[in-house]
N, CA, C and O of each residue as an XYZ file, in Angstrom:
320
protein
N      37.037      3.789     14.630
C      36.499      5.007     14.896
C      35.295      5.372     14.187
O      35.146      4.924     13.050
N      34.356      6.169     14.728
C      33.193      6.622     13.982
C      33.413      7.722     13.073
O      34.062      8.731     13.346
N      32.753      7.435     11.813
C      32.943      8.620     10.886
C      31.492      8.872     10.208
O      30.862      7.920      9.749
N      31.044     10.054     10.169
C      29.824     10.291      9.588
C      29.833      9.873      8.031
O      28.866      9.375      7.455
N      31.083     10.157      7.444
C      31.017      9.848      5.927
C      30.921      8.380      5.764
O      30.236      7.973      4.826
N      31.511      7.520      6.543
C      31.336      5.949      6.373
C      30.008      5.529      6.744
O      29.485      4.581      6.159
N      29.381      6.192      7.724
C      28.128      5.682      8.079
C      26.932      6.290      7.320
O      25.929      5.599      7.138
N      26.997      7.505      6.890
C      25.793      8.222      6.186
C      25.931      8.377      4.699
O      24.913      8.408      4.009
N      27.166      8.480      4.141
C      27.321      8.798      2.804
C      27.804      7.556      2.040
O      28.916      7.466      1.520
N      26.914      6.666      2.028
C      27.330      5.401      1.317
C      26.377      5.253      0.198
O      25.625      6.168     -0.136
N      26.413      3.997     -0.430
C      25.559      3.833     -1.647
C      24.352      3.165     -1.207
O      23.618      2.689     -2.074
N      24.000      3.047      0.176
C      22.782      2.436      0.725
C      21.683      3.365      0.355
O      21.914      4.520     -0.004
N      20.464      2.855      0.442
C      19.261      3.457      0.272
C      18.982      4.400      1.404
O      19.514      4.105      2.474
N      18.292      5.410      1.362
C      17.945      6.221      2.601
C      17.133      5.367      3.638
O      16.246      4.574      3.322
N      17.475      5.585      4.689
C      16.845      4.744      5.814
C      17.139      3.211      5.825
O      16.488      2.479      6.570
N      18.036      2.757      5.069
C      18.596      1.426      5.104
C      19.712      1.396      6.153
O      20.841      1.829      5.922
N      19.292      0.804      7.438
C      20.354      0.679      8.378
C      20.701     -0.814      8.631
O      21.309     -1.224      9.621
N      20.235     -1.573      7.605
C      20.654     -3.027      7.705
C      19.762     -3.836      8.732
O      20.130     -4.961      9.067
N      18.740     -3.356      9.178
C      17.764     -3.940     10.143
C      16.632     -4.612      9.319
O      15.772     -3.916      8.779
N      16.633     -5.930      9.228
C      15.650     -6.619      8.481
C      15.564     -7.980      9.058
O      15.906     -8.979      8.425
N      15.074     -8.009     10.346
C      14.993     -9.462     11.054
C      14.096    -10.439     10.384
O      14.308    -11.644     10.516
N      13.070     -9.973      9.645
C      12.212    -10.974      9.114
C      12.499    -11.324      7.694
O      11.789    -12.140      7.105
N      13.653    -10.657      7.042
C      14.031    -10.850      5.662
C      12.906    -10.638      4.740
O      12.605    -11.446      3.862
N      12.218     -9.398      4.987
C      11.116     -9.209      4.046
C      11.542     -8.508      2.837
O      10.715     -8.336      1.941
N      12.738     -8.084      2.713
C      13.298     -7.493      1.426
C      14.323     -8.266      0.853
O      15.401     -7.726      0.603
N      14.116     -9.579      0.587
C      15.085    -10.359      0.047
C      15.491     -9.902     -1.391
O      16.690     -9.802     -1.650
N      14.603     -9.636     -2.285
C      14.948     -9.147     -3.582
C      14.536     -7.633     -3.774
O      13.821     -7.075     -2.941
N      14.968     -7.047     -4.797
C      14.768     -5.684     -5.050
C      13.293     -5.161     -5.246
O      12.918     -4.047     -4.881
N      12.473     -6.143     -5.895
C      11.208     -5.802     -6.136
C      10.283     -5.724     -4.949
O       9.396     -4.878     -4.827
N      10.567     -6.691     -4.073
C       9.934     -6.797     -2.807
C      10.258     -5.607     -1.805
O       9.391     -5.032     -1.147
N      11.623     -5.306     -1.773
C      11.991     -4.133     -1.030
C      11.444     -2.863     -1.506
O      11.088     -1.994     -0.710
N      11.354     -2.710     -2.899
C      10.652     -1.502     -3.298
C       9.252     -1.355     -2.956
O       8.724     -0.285     -2.653
N       8.653     -2.527     -3.020
C       7.137     -2.621     -2.592
C       6.927     -2.067     -1.205
O       6.198     -1.115     -0.926
N       7.691     -2.815     -0.333
C       7.610     -2.385      1.027
C       7.920     -1.043      1.417
O       7.294     -0.496      2.324
N       8.952     -0.412      0.718
C       9.378      0.871      0.973
C       8.252      1.886      0.547
O       7.990      2.890      1.210
N       7.630      1.547     -0.585
C       6.528      2.482     -0.969
C       5.244      2.305     -0.023
O       4.490      3.242      0.238
N       5.075      0.969      0.474
C       3.919      0.853      1.363
C       4.175      1.680      2.632
O       3.322      2.383      3.175
N       5.503      1.515      3.067
C       5.899      2.236      4.293
C       5.495      3.780      4.044
O       4.817      4.404      4.861
N       5.925      4.279      2.966
C       5.778      5.793      2.843
C       4.291      6.151      2.714
O       3.880      7.193      3.225
N       3.417      5.270      2.006
C       2.027      5.514      1.894
C       1.341      5.419      3.315
O       0.508      6.249      3.678
N       1.713      4.440      4.031
C       1.092      4.304      5.499
C       1.501      5.423      6.351
O       0.677      5.837      7.166
N       2.763      6.024      6.273
C       3.238      7.078      6.955
C       2.445      8.409      6.652
O       2.103      9.224      7.509
N       2.203      8.502      5.274
C       1.441      9.699      4.950
C      -0.059      9.554      5.429
O      -0.639     10.553      5.854
N      -0.672      8.381      5.370
C      -2.057      8.233      5.849
C      -2.005      8.604      7.332
O      -2.872      9.363      7.768
N      -1.037      8.118      8.151
C      -1.004      8.265      9.455
C      -0.809      9.814      9.812
O      -1.389     10.260     10.803
N      -0.046     10.598      9.064
C       0.048     11.966      9.249
C      -1.351     12.781      9.004
O      -1.744     13.704      9.717
N      -1.982     12.292      7.927
C      -3.247     12.944      7.645
C      -4.268     12.656      8.788
O      -5.038     13.527      9.193
N      -4.233     11.359      9.298
C      -5.131     11.054     10.369
C      -4.839     11.784     11.624
O      -5.749     12.249     12.310
N      -3.561     11.897     11.944
C      -3.175     12.719     13.116
C      -3.425     14.213     13.013
O      -3.708     14.865     14.018
N      -3.327     14.746     11.849
C      -3.612     16.232     11.597
C      -5.029     16.445     11.767
O      -5.433     17.481     12.295
N      -5.935     15.411     11.300
C      -7.398     15.494     11.368
C      -7.727     15.464     12.932
O      -8.542     16.270     13.382
N      -7.156     14.624     13.680
C      -7.534     14.516     15.170
C      -7.084     15.829     15.811
O      -7.797     16.308     16.692
N      -5.971     16.443     15.444
C      -5.370     17.490     16.020
C      -6.357     18.812     15.701
O      -6.651     19.601     16.599
N      -6.779     18.947     14.481
C      -7.614     20.068     14.166
C      -8.972     19.823     14.806
O      -9.563     20.795     15.277
N      -9.493     18.676     14.864
C     -10.753     18.431     15.553
C     -10.610     18.717     17.116
O     -11.537     19.220     17.750
N      -9.492     18.394     17.651
C      -9.194     18.677     19.046
C      -9.113     20.216     19.326
O      -9.600     20.693     20.352
N      -8.500     20.955     18.405
C      -8.433     22.404     18.462
C      -9.860     22.991     18.342
O     -10.198     23.867     19.138
N     -10.648     22.588     17.464
C     -12.074     23.083     17.287
C     -12.933     22.715     18.463
O     -13.632     23.594     18.967
N     -12.942     21.631     18.889
C     -13.855     21.255     20.154
C     -13.178     21.514     21.477
O     -13.861     21.434     22.498
N     -11.977     21.799     21.547
C     -11.172     22.088     22.805
C     -11.253     20.924     23.695
O     -11.383     21.124     24.902
N     -11.185     19.638     23.197
C     -11.161     18.364     23.840
C     -10.241     17.407     23.140
O     -10.091     17.414     21.918
N      -9.666     16.631     23.913
C      -8.800     15.555     23.244
C      -9.661     14.419     22.610
O     -10.858     14.377     22.894
N      -9.184     13.610     21.870
C      -9.898     12.579     21.126
C     -10.555     11.660     21.986
O     -11.718     11.338     21.743
N      -9.901     11.169     23.034
C     -10.473     10.189     24.042
C     -11.619     10.885     24.836
O     -12.641     10.240     25.071
N     -11.500     12.102     25.234
C     -12.576     12.807     25.899
C     -13.828     13.048     24.918
O     -14.982     13.063     25.347
N     -13.499     13.236     23.558
C     -14.663     13.485     22.754
C     -15.353     12.057     22.519
O     -16.562     12.011     22.288
N     -14.610     10.946     22.577
C     -15.356      9.579     22.434
C     -16.067      9.344     23.650
O     -17.203      8.873     23.596
N     -15.518      9.622     24.758
C     -16.155      9.246     26.068
C     -17.539     10.055     26.276
O     -18.557      9.535     26.735
N     -17.434     11.315     25.898
C     -18.576     12.333     26.189
C     -19.436     12.299     24.911
O     -20.495     12.926     24.937
N     -19.098     11.651     23.832
C     -19.863     11.673     22.519
C     -20.081     13.105     22.029
O     -21.143     13.446     21.508
N     -18.995     13.979     22.219
C     -19.249     15.378     21.701
C     -18.206     15.586     20.491
O     -16.994     15.794     20.544
N     -19.012     15.470     19.452
C     -18.248     15.586     18.106
C     -18.541     16.725     17.326
O     -18.163     16.793     16.157
N     -19.279     17.761     17.958
C     -19.574     19.020     17.167
C     -18.791     20.191     17.849
O     -18.806     20.335     19.071
N     -18.131     20.992     17.036
C     -17.285     22.023     17.552
C     -18.063     23.071     18.476
O     -19.273     23.251     18.339
N     -17.387     23.671     19.311
C     -17.996     24.652     20.244
C     -18.554     25.861     19.476
O     -17.808     26.435     18.683
N     -19.752     26.264     19.649
C     -20.267     27.409     19.000
C     -21.107     27.069     17.832
O     -21.790     27.972     17.348
N     -21.149     25.833     17.294
C     -21.972     25.355     16.207
C     -23.250     24.634     16.688
O     -23.896     23.925     15.917
N     -23.578     24.813     17.882
C     -24.790     24.064     18.527
C     -24.511     22.606     18.828
O     -23.419     22.118     18.536
N     -25.398     21.950     19.361
C     -25.153     20.675     19.812
C     -26.148     19.704     19.160
O     -27.148     20.155     18.601
N     -25.917     18.436     19.211
C     -26.734     17.501     18.436
C     -27.667     16.803     19.362
O     -28.456     15.964     18.927
């Protein structure tokens, strides 16, 4: 039977679901390095996404439309 206590409240690290098909975390040091790299890349991705979101709000266009039309200046600030 399924039990949340058995599944989620164990001594495993957060996010460790036992899925490591490439065996990239064989030892503790490597696992720690990859865990930190994943967190840092996730933070960088969130910063990048929020930058795209804010620029889209300012220009009232999505990122693909901005690239196609080469419109990188927010509305009301003049044009290049």
